[in-house]
N, C-alpha and C positions, 0 to 999 in steps of 0.2 A: 398670749399671754405667759408669764415667766410666774412660775412657782417655787418656791425651796422646800422640802423634807429632807427630814432622817434619812439616812442610811440605817435598812435593815439588815441582819446578820443575811437571813435571806438572799440577800441584794450582791452577797461576794462577788458574785462570779461579774455581773453588770458592773459595778465595782473595781473588779482585777481588770477588765477590758479600755474601761473610759478612763483607767490611769495609766495603764501600756499606754494606750494612743496618745494620750498627753505626753507622756515621757517620749515616746517616736517626734509626736510634731512641734514640739518646741523643749526639745533637749538640752536649749540654754537656759532654761529657767527656774530647768529644779535638781537641788542638791545631790536627788538620785538619780540612775540613767535607769534608761529600759532595759542594757544587757542587764546590770547589777538584778531588778527588780520581773525581768523575766523569767527566769531561770528559779524562783522563790514557788513551793509549792502549792499548793491550793489548800493545803489545810492551813500555811501561813496567813491566805489570804483572809478564808472566813475564820481565823482566831481573832487576826486584825476587827472584825466588826463586830463576833461574837463579844470578845474580850470591852471595845465602845460604848455595847450596848448592857454590862453589866456595871459600868462605871460610870460615876455622875463627872467624870472631868474630860470625855470626851461629845466633840460635837459633829459626827461626819457627816457632810450634808450634799446633795444631791442638788444640783437643777433642775425643774425638766420645763418644755415649749410644749405647753400642752399635754400625751403621754410618754411622749420622747426625753428620756436623758439629754441632756445638755450639758452640762457642766459641774465642775467638784468642789469641794475645799473642805479641810478638817481645822476644825479650830480645838485647843486642846491644853489646859488648867496646866501652869510649870507646876512637876512636880515639888518645888520647893517653896515656892510662893504662891497659892492660889489667887494672890490677886492682878497673878500676871496671866495673860491667855497667848497663846500663840499661834496663829497662822497659817497651815503648813497645805500643799496640792492645789492651791487657787486652781484654776484653768476652764476657760469657755470654749466648749465646742466653735473652731473656725465657723461652722457656719452658723452658731448664734449669736457671735459677734455685732456688733454695734448695735441690738436690742437690747440692750437692760441687764441681760444677764449676768454679766461681774457682778453690776451695782443689785442685784437684789440680792445675790448668793451672797456680797460681802456683809448688807448690813445684817440678813441670817445672823451672819459669823457673830457679827459687833450684839446682836440683841440676845443670842445665847449667852456670850461673854458675859454680860451687862446684869442678864440674869441671874446665873451665879454665882455671882461676887465679884468679878472681872474688874479690876480700875484702870490697867492697861491691855492691850492685845498688841502685837509687837510680830514683824513676821517679816523675810527679807527678799527682794528684790535683788534682780542684775541688776546693774550701774550701767543707765544711761535713759535719756527721755523716749519711755516705750508705752504706751498704752496701758501698761500693769502700773507703772510706777504712778500716772494719772491718777485713775479709776484711788487708787491707793488716796492721793494729796486730796480729791476732791473731799469724800471721807472723811478725813480729817488727820492721816497719818503724817506724818513728818518724819528724816531724816533723823536719827542719830548714831552716835559713835562712829566711829572708819570703817569703810569698806574691806573684806575680806577676801580671799581666795572662795570664788562658787563651790567648790567639792577638789577636792586630793587633786593635781594632774592639771584643773585648770584654768586657763592665762585667765578667764574674766571673772571680775569682781562682784559683790554682793555688796547691798548695803541693806542696814535695819533700818526698818520702818515703827513708829509707835503710834499709835492711837490709845490720848488719855478719854476714856468710859466717865462721864457723867455719876455720882452716886445715885442709887436711887432712892 
């Protein structure tokens, strides 16, 4: 059974390790890179989660299969527009794929965004017919805007997708 829980400040090592694993395993899925992130000091990894714990604008989430961490997502309210949340760092470990972890993690992020008053959630996804794109579409995300480069120096393109949330 897949469950989701908030990532706590004391989880910073597990968060760092999973984030780095995600960047290595799926380098074409993220705007950041393993090379950039692996050089960050431990204090930065710890402060990301400490800052999130003190904020009402961040929801870092782990997916768990039993007691094993198998996925990650970070939902964050927009700094200028509290009706918009952004989903980042969404990733499920290969050994947990196909068992619903992505859907459970995505639903938890959407539920959090709805609870804190967001009316829409936006994310970026690498252009293509990927399992990620299909997952987002089945949860109500639609493509908006024009594709843009995934990151500087990359030939890959990313597309913004958005899900409108019903008012509570």
